[in-house]
C-alpha positions in Angstrom: 0.0 0.0 0.2 1.2 3.5 -0.9 2.4 5.4 2.0 2.0 2.1 4.4 5.2 3.4 6.5 3.9 6.8 6.9 1.0 5.4 8.2 2.6 3.2 10.7 4.3 5.9 12.2 1.2 8.4 12.5 -0.7 5.4 14.2 2.5 4.7 16.8 2.5 8.3 17.6 -1.0 8.8 17.8 -1.3 6.0 20.3 1.8 7.0 22.3 0.7 10.7 22.4 0.9 11.6 26.0 2.2 8.3 27.7 5.6 9.5 28.0 7.2 6.7 26.5 9.0 6.4 22.8 7.7 3.3 20.6 10.2 1.1 19.6 9.8 -1.0 16.5 12.5 -3.6 16.2 11.7 -4.7 12.6 9.7 -3.7 9.6 8.7 -6.9 7.3 6.6 -6.1 4.1 4.8 -9.5 2.7 1.6 -9.9 0.6 -1.5 -9.7 2.2 -2.2 -14.0 1.9 1.5 -14.8 2.1 1.9 -17.8 4.7 4.5 -16.3 6.9 2.4 -13.3 7.3 3.2 -13.3 11.3 6.2 -12.4 13.4 9.2 -14.8 11.8 9.7 -17.2 15.3 11.5 -20.6 16.0 10.1 -23.9 14.8 8.3 -25.2 17.8 5.4 -25.2 20.3 3.5 -22.4 22.0 0.8 -21.9 24.3 -1.9 -18.8 23.7 -4.4 -17.3 25.9 -6.7 -14.4 24.8 -9.0 -11.9 26.7 -11.1 -8.9 25.0 -11.7 -5.7 27.3 -14.2 -3.0 27.2 -11.8 -0.5 29.0 -8.5 -0.8 29.9 -6.3 -2.8 32.5 -6.6 -1.6 36.1 -4.0 -0.8 38.1 -4.3 -4.1 39.8 -4.2 -5.9 36.7 -1.1 -3.6 35.5 0.8 -4.6 38.4 0.0 -8.0 37.9 1.7 -8.0 33.8 4.8 -6.0 35.6 5.4 -8.5 37.5 5.0 -11.7 35.3 6.6 -9.9 32.1 9.6 -8.7 34.1 10.1 -12.0 35.7 13.7 -13.7 35.7 12.4 -17.1 36.6 10.9 -17.1 32.9 13.1 -16.3 30.0 12.0 -17.2 26.8 12.3 -14.2 24.8 9.7 -15.0 22.6 7.0 -14.7 25.3 4.9 -11.7 24.8 1.4 -9.8 25.5 0.4 -8.2 22.2 -2.7 -5.5 22.1 -4.8 -5.0 19.1 -7.3 -2.1 18.6 -10.8 -3.2 18.1 -13.7 -0.8 18.2 -14.7 1.0 14.8 -16.6 -1.3 12.4 -16.1 -4.4 14.5 -18.7 -2.6 17.0 -21.1 -2.3 14.2 -23.1 -5.4 14.1 -25.4 -6.1 16.9 -23.7 -8.6 19.3 -26.2 -11.5 18.5 -26.2 -11.1 14.8 -23.2 -13.3 14.5 -21.5 -16.1 16.7 -19.0 -13.3 18.0 -20.9 -11.6 20.4 -17.9 -9.3 21.4 -18.7 -6.1 19.9 -17.9 -3.7 22.8 -14.3 -4.8 22.7 -11.9 -2.3 23.0 -8.4 -4.3 23.1 -7.8 -7.7 22.1 -5.4 -9.0 24.4 -3.0 -11.7 23.1 -0.8 -13.9 25.8 1.4 -16.3 24.3 4.7 -18.2 25.4 6.2 -17.6 21.9 7.7 -20.9 20.1 9.5 -23.0 22.2 11.1 -26.4 22.4 11.9 -29.1 25.4 9.5 -29.3 28.3 6.0 -28.0 28.7 5.8 -27.3 32.4 7.7 -23.8 32.8 6.1 -22.5 29.9 2.9 -23.4 30.6 3.3 -22.6 34.4 4.4 -18.9 33.6 1.5 -18.1 31.3 -1.2 -19.8 33.2 0.0 -18.0 36.5 0.1 -14.8 34.6 -3.3 -15.1 33.7 -5.1 -16.2 36.5 -3.0 -13.2 38.1 -4.3 -10.5 35.6 -7.7 -11.6 36.0 -7.6 -12.8 39.9 -10.6 -10.3 40.3 -13.4 -12.4 38.4 -12.1 -15.8 38.9 -9.0 -16.0 36.9 -10.8 -15.6 33.6 -11.7 -12.2 31.8 -15.9 -12.7 32.6 -17.9 -10.2 30.7 -18.6 -7.6 33.3 -18.4 -4.2 31.3 -14.4 -4.2 32.0 -13.5 -7.5 30.8 -15.3 -8.6 28.0 -14.7 -12.6 27.6 -12.5 -14.0 24.8 -11.8 -15.1 21.1 -12.6 -18.6 20.1 -10.1 -17.9 17.4 -7.7 -18.5 20.4 -9.0 -21.6 21.5 -8.1 -22.4 25.2 -8.4 -25.8 27.1 -7.8 -23.9 30.6 -11.2 -21.9 30.5 -13.4 -25.3 30.8 -11.0 -26.5 33.4 -12.2 -25.5 37.1 -8.4 -25.4 38.8 -7.7 -22.4 36.2 -11.4 -21.2 35.8 -12.9 -20.5 39.3 -15.3 -18.1 37.9 -18.4 -20.4 37.9 -18.7 -18.7 34.3 -18.9 -22.0 31.7 -16.3 -21.7 29.0 -19.1 -21.1 26.3 -20.2 -17.8 27.9 -16.7 -16.8 27.8 -16.4 -16.9 23.9 -19.8 -16.6 22.9 -22.1 -14.7 25.9 -25.8 -15.2 24.8 -25.2 -16.7 21.8 -24.2 -20.2 22.7 -28.1 -21.5 22.9 -28.4 -20.5 19.2 -25.4 -22.1 18.1 -26.5 -25.4 19.8 -29.7 -25.5 17.8 -27.4 -24.9 14.6 -25.2 -27.7 16.0 -28.3 -29.9 16.2 -29.4 -29.5 12.9 -26.7 -29.5 10.9 -24.1 -31.9 13.1 -26.8 -34.3 15.3 -24.6 -36.8 15.6 -21.4 -34.5 16.5 -18.9 -35.7 14.0 -17.2 -32.4 14.0 -15.8 -32.1 17.5 -12.8 -31.3 19.9 -12.4 -29.9 23.4 -14.1 -26.5 23.2 -16.4 -27.4 20.3 -20.3 -26.4 20.4 -22.7 -29.3 22.8 -25.9 -29.6 20.5 -27.1 -30.4 24.4 -30.5 -32.6 24.5 
């Protein structure tokens, strides 16, 4: 796109205005939109990803938890990160019940990841699970839709949300992903896949 670099510079200037920090852009890479490598270049390996949607910015307590875990010297994978994607705009135009995606009030989409790693899973899983739990400690370790947090996004499926050891909120994983849309999705499931041929740990349960 003509002027892409200038647009990015203007965006960084706008979102960082008044915060007293200078943004650092480590690399700039231009790729075709549908190139299979259209993501941050990382070494091969596994990773654990968690997501949370925010209807407002992080609270002071959440920022403190992020500071603690992102700055920890006990976990040293350089690929680990928290990415924040701005939402709003046209994303909020459809009604929450008009599609499967109910999060039309999302301001920020937070993407937590260990980054790619090899070797034992335990240290990586411990770090990201503990950070996520601590960031959302006020709502049972998960981003319960409540006007500040806004659930999560099924594009980043996370079986921990269905595990009462990590989700102590009492809010089921289906509500975190779909809010009030889950019952309608169950009806679609019963109609088009009554034998549950297509299934995984967080697939739609057709119910009775």
